[in-house]
A tleap script that builds the chain and sets N, CA, C and O, in Angstrom:
source leaprc.protein.ff14SB
mol = sequence {
  NMET PRO ALA ILE ARG ILE ASP LEU PHE GLU
  GLY ARG SER PRO GLU VAL LYS LYS GLN LEU
  ILE GLU ALA ILE CTHR
}
set mol.1.N position { 11.441 8.535 -9.691 }
set mol.1.CA position { 11.331 7.818 -8.412 }
set mol.1.C position { 12.008 8.622 -7.306 }
set mol.1.O position { 13.146 9.064 -7.464 }
set mol.2.N position { 11.317 8.808 -6.201 }
set mol.2.CA position { 11.899 9.570 -5.087 }
set mol.2.C position { 13.199 8.947 -4.585 }
set mol.2.O position { 13.366 7.727 -4.606 }
set mol.3.N position { 14.097 9.785 -4.143 }
set mol.3.CA position { 15.402 9.304 -3.673 }
set mol.3.C position { 15.239 8.349 -2.494 }
set mol.3.O position { 16.028 7.417 -2.334 }
set mol.4.N position { 14.220 8.579 -1.670 }
set mol.4.CA position { 14.005 7.707 -0.511 }
set mol.4.C position { 13.807 6.269 -0.974 }
set mol.4.O position { 14.336 5.336 -0.368 }
set mol.5.N position { 13.050 6.095 -2.041 }
set mol.5.CA position { 12.809 4.732 -2.519 }
set mol.5.C position { 14.069 4.142 -3.121 }
set mol.5.O position { 14.303 2.938 -3.009 }
set mol.6.N position { 14.879 4.965 -3.755 }
set mol.6.CA position { 16.163 4.481 -4.261 }
set mol.6.C position { 17.017 3.998 -3.091 }
set mol.6.O position { 17.694 2.975 -3.193 }
set mol.7.N position { 16.984 4.730 -1.989 }
set mol.7.CA position { 17.748 4.338 -0.805 }
set mol.7.C position { 17.310 2.968 -0.303 }
set mol.7.O position { 18.126 2.201 0.207 }
set mol.8.N position { 16.021 2.658 -0.446 }
set mol.8.CA position { 15.527 1.364 0.021 }
set mol.8.C position { 16.141 0.212 -0.760 }
set mol.8.O position { 16.205 -0.917 -0.274 }
set mol.9.N position { 16.593 0.508 -1.981 }
set mol.9.CA position { 17.155 -0.535 -2.817 }
set mol.9.C position { 18.624 -0.822 -2.509 }
set mol.9.O position { 19.178 -1.807 -2.997 }
set mol.10.N position { 19.254 0.029 -1.705 }
set mol.10.CA position { 20.674 -0.139 -1.422 }
set mol.10.C position { 20.937 -1.515 -0.804 }
set mol.10.O position { 20.273 -1.914 0.152 }
set mol.11.N position { 21.904 -2.227 -1.358 }
set mol.11.CA position { 22.288 -3.519 -0.808 }
set mol.11.C position { 21.380 -4.658 -1.248 }
set mol.11.O position { 21.586 -5.801 -0.841 }
set mol.12.N position { 20.377 -4.365 -2.072 }
set mol.12.CA position { 19.467 -5.424 -2.519 }
set mol.12.C position { 19.906 -5.957 -3.880 }
set mol.12.O position { 20.578 -5.265 -4.644 }
set mol.13.N position { 19.522 -7.178 -4.167 }
set mol.13.CA position { 19.871 -7.790 -5.448 }
set mol.13.C position { 19.020 -7.191 -6.566 }
set mol.13.O position { 17.935 -6.671 -6.306 }
set mol.14.N position { 19.502 -7.261 -7.809 }
set mol.14.CA position { 18.731 -6.727 -8.932 }
set mol.14.C position { 17.326 -7.326 -9.007 }
set mol.14.O position { 16.372 -6.625 -9.344 }
set mol.15.N position { 17.193 -8.622 -8.695 }
set mol.15.CA position { 15.874 -9.250 -8.746 }
set mol.15.C position { 14.941 -8.637 -7.714 }
set mol.15.O position { 13.768 -8.390 -7.997 }
set mol.16.N position { 15.463 -8.393 -6.521 }
set mol.16.CA position { 14.641 -7.790 -5.473 }
set mol.16.C position { 14.280 -6.364 -5.856 }
set mol.16.O position { 13.155 -5.918 -5.630 }
set mol.17.N position { 15.241 -5.648 -6.439 }
set mol.17.CA position { 14.954 -4.279 -6.886 }
set mol.17.C position { 13.813 -4.291 -7.895 }
set mol.17.O position { 12.913 -3.453 -7.827 }
set mol.18.N position { 13.846 -5.236 -8.828 }
set mol.18.CA position { 12.791 -5.319 -9.841 }
set mol.18.C position { 11.443 -5.559 -9.174 }
set mol.18.O position { 10.445 -4.940 -9.542 }
set mol.19.N position { 11.414 -6.450 -8.201 }
set mol.19.CA position { 10.167 -6.748 -7.507 }
set mol.19.C position { 9.655 -5.514 -6.769 }
set mol.19.O position { 8.456 -5.232 -6.782 }
set mol.20.N position { 10.557 -4.782 -6.130 }
set mol.20.CA position { 10.150 -3.574 -5.414 }
set mol.20.C position { 9.615 -2.528 -6.379 }
set mol.20.O position { 8.602 -1.885 -6.107 }
set mol.21.N position { 10.298 -2.359 -7.510 }
set mol.21.CA position { 9.849 -1.378 -8.501 }
set mol.21.C position { 8.452 -1.748 -9.001 }
set mol.21.O position { 7.592 -0.880 -9.150 }
set mol.22.N position { 8.231 -3.026 -9.257 }
set mol.22.CA position { 6.919 -3.461 -9.734 }
set mol.22.C position { 5.864 -3.220 -8.662 }
set mol.22.O position { 4.722 -2.889 -8.979 }
set mol.23.N position { 6.238 -3.382 -7.406 }
set mol.23.CA position { 5.278 -3.237 -6.311 }
set mol.23.C position { 4.855 -1.789 -6.101 }
set mol.23.O position { 3.733 -1.533 -5.663 }
set mol.24.N position { 5.744 -0.831 -6.409 }
set mol.24.CA position { 5.437 0.579 -6.118 }
set mol.24.C position { 4.985 1.349 -7.339 }
set mol.24.O position { 4.713 2.546 -7.253 }
set mol.25.N position { 4.899 0.672 -8.485 }
set mol.25.CA position { 4.479 1.376 -9.695 }
set mol.25.C position { 3.145 0.855 -10.196 }
set mol.25.O position { 2.637 1.334 -11.209 }
savepdb mol mol.pdb
quit
């Protein structure tokens, strides 16, 4: 996963991170 997308997860809850990961994969 590109570092830029990891940066987007900063400050987000684990549940939101999971949703974002599912959305971009």
